[in-house]
MARBA-51167 format. One record per residue: residue number from 0; residue in three letters; x negated, y, z negated of N, C-alpha, C in turn. Coordinates in nm, 3 decimals, always signed. Layout:
! MARBA-51167
(NUM,'ALA',(X,Y,Z),(X,Y,Z),(X,Y,Z)),
...
//
This chain:
! MARBA-51167
(0,'MET',(-23.842,-0.666,-10.030),(-23.962,-0.749,-10.048),(-23.974,-0.825,-9.883)),
(1,'SER',(-24.053,-0.757,-9.808),(-24.098,-0.836,-9.639),(-24.133,-0.949,-9.663)),
(2,'GLN',(-24.099,-1.058,-9.607),(-24.161,-1.237,-9.571),(-24.301,-1.186,-9.474)),
(3,'PRO',(-24.433,-1.242,-9.563),(-24.506,-1.309,-9.487),(-24.576,-1.306,-9.320)),
(4,'ASN',(-24.580,-1.234,-9.267),(-24.612,-1.271,-9.085),(-24.741,-1.386,-9.085)),
(5,'LEU',(-24.728,-1.505,-9.072),(-24.781,-1.639,-9.047),(-24.884,-1.608,-8.982)),
(6,'VAL',(-24.875,-1.539,-8.904),(-25.034,-1.522,-8.772),(-25.123,-1.425,-8.870)),
(7,'GLU',(-25.098,-1.330,-8.950),(-25.143,-1.250,-9.075),(-25.233,-1.354,-9.193)),
(8,'GLU',(-25.123,-1.454,-9.198),(-25.179,-1.521,-9.285),(-25.311,-1.640,-9.245)),
(9,'LEU',(-25.245,-1.690,-9.132),(-25.348,-1.750,-9.075),(-25.464,-1.696,-9.016)),
(10,'ARG',(-25.486,-1.565,-8.968),(-25.599,-1.492,-9.005),(-25.712,-1.489,-9.134)),
(11,'LYS',(-25.643,-1.453,-9.227),(-25.696,-1.442,-9.352),(-25.699,-1.586,-9.416)),
(12,'ALA',(-25.719,-1.699,-9.334),(-25.760,-1.785,-9.439),(-25.849,-1.837,-9.369)),
(13,'GLU',(-25.928,-1.881,-9.483),(-26.064,-1.952,-9.457),(-26.099,-2.060,-9.408)),
(14,'VAL',(-26.185,-2.159,-9.300),(-26.188,-2.189,-9.245),(-26.302,-2.323,-9.347)),
(15,'GLU',(-26.246,-2.450,-9.358),(-26.269,-2.522,-9.463),(-26.312,-2.657,-9.347)),
(16,'PRO',(-26.451,-2.679,-9.381),(-26.513,-2.779,-9.321),(-26.447,-2.933,-9.343)),
(17,'LEU',(-26.463,-2.993,-9.259),(-26.360,-3.161,-9.294),(-26.467,-3.238,-9.366)),
(18,'LEU',(-26.380,-3.275,-9.504),(-26.489,-3.379,-9.604),(-26.515,-3.506,-9.523)),
(19,'PRO',(-26.582,-3.561,-9.559),(-26.674,-3.687,-9.489),(-26.553,-3.824,-9.468)),
(20,'ILE',(-26.502,-3.842,-9.595),(-26.369,-3.903,-9.561),(-26.221,-3.891,-9.435)),
(21,'GLU',(-26.237,-3.722,-9.417),(-26.133,-3.709,-9.309),(-26.203,-3.734,-9.194)),
(22,'LYS',(-26.343,-3.682,-9.198),(-26.433,-3.763,-9.027),(-26.405,-3.896,-9.014)),
(23,'LYS',(-26.412,-3.983,-9.159),(-26.381,-4.123,-9.109),(-26.262,-4.134,-9.070)),
(24,'LEU',(-26.149,-4.103,-9.111),(-26.078,-4.142,-9.073),(-25.989,-4.078,-8.911)),
(25,'ILE',(-26.053,-4.021,-8.870),(-26.055,-3.903,-8.756),(-26.110,-4.054,-8.646)),
(26,'GLY',(-26.238,-4.070,-8.708),(-26.314,-4.201,-8.620),(-26.257,-4.300,-8.617)),
(27,'TRP',(-26.212,-4.358,-8.720),(-26.107,-4.486,-8.709),(-26.013,-4.499,-8.607)),
(28,'SER',(-25.909,-4.352,-8.643),(-25.811,-4.348,-8.598),(-25.835,-4.333,-8.396)),
(29,'LEU',(-25.939,-4.268,-8.377),(-25.921,-4.286,-8.250),(-26.012,-4.413,-8.212)),
(30,'GLY',(-26.061,-4.447,-8.289),(-26.142,-4.593,-8.242),(-26.007,-4.697,-8.248)),
(31,'ILE',(-25.905,-4.712,-8.309),(-25.844,-4.808,-8.302),(-25.747,-4.768,-8.194)),
(32,'GLY',(-25.708,-4.640,-8.144),(-25.618,-4.603,-8.035),(-25.696,-4.637,-7.906)),
(33,'ILE',(-25.828,-4.635,-7.893),(-25.843,-4.666,-7.765),(-25.884,-4.813,-7.765)),
(34,'VAL',(-25.933,-4.865,-7.855),(-25.901,-5.006,-7.882),(-25.793,-5.084,-7.833)),
(35,'LEU',(-25.680,-5.032,-7.864),(-25.561,-5.066,-7.793),(-25.528,-5.046,-7.705)),
(36,'LEU',(-25.557,-4.943,-7.615),(-25.556,-4.863,-7.528),(-25.626,-5.015,-7.425)),
(37,'VAL',(-25.740,-5.026,-7.437),(-25.792,-5.141,-7.387),(-25.710,-5.272,-7.348)),
(38,'ILE',(-25.692,-5.301,-7.463),(-25.598,-5.460,-7.497),(-25.454,-5.413,-7.438)),
(39,'LEU',(-25.413,-5.284,-7.398),(-25.301,-5.300,-7.325),(-25.327,-5.317,-7.184)),
(40,'ALA',(-25.420,-5.250,-7.159),(-25.422,-5.260,-7.005),(-25.496,-5.365,-6.969)),
(41,'VAL',(-25.593,-5.480,-7.054),(-25.629,-5.613,-7.033),(-25.482,-5.726,-6.984)),
(42,'VAL',(-25.375,-5.678,-7.100),(-25.270,-5.758,-7.095),(-25.196,-5.743,-7.003)),
(43,'ASN',(-25.193,-5.608,-6.942),(-25.128,-5.552,-6.813),(-25.131,-5.588,-6.696)),
(44,'HIS',(-25.296,-5.643,-6.719),(-25.368,-5.706,-6.579),(-25.341,-5.815,-6.552)),
(45,'LEU',(-25.340,-5.905,-6.665),(-25.313,-6.038,-6.635),(-25.204,-6.120,-6.661)),
(46,'PHE',(-25.131,-5.994,-6.721),(-24.962,-6.011,-6.713),(-24.855,-5.907,-6.676)),
(47,'PRO',(-24.893,-5.883,-6.541),(-24.810,-5.753,-6.498),(-24.677,-5.748,-6.501)),
(48,'ALA',(-24.595,-5.671,-6.517),(-24.431,-5.683,-6.553),(-24.407,-5.632,-6.392)),
(49,'SER',(-24.268,-5.707,-6.376),(-24.233,-5.711,-6.277),(-24.088,-5.742,-6.328)),
(50,'LEU',(-24.033,-5.573,-6.288),(-23.889,-5.546,-6.278),(-23.767,-5.557,-6.170)),
//
């Protein structure tokens, strides 16, 4: 018995839409990431690291 080919299996798979909770989690994750990057940039601007 041969092993299934991954590429063929992925082509056969049906596209599933994202659930509303998944969309909400993606939005929260991106939002938190952007906010934390802004905070990091502000802190870095106010207190620059001197090596």
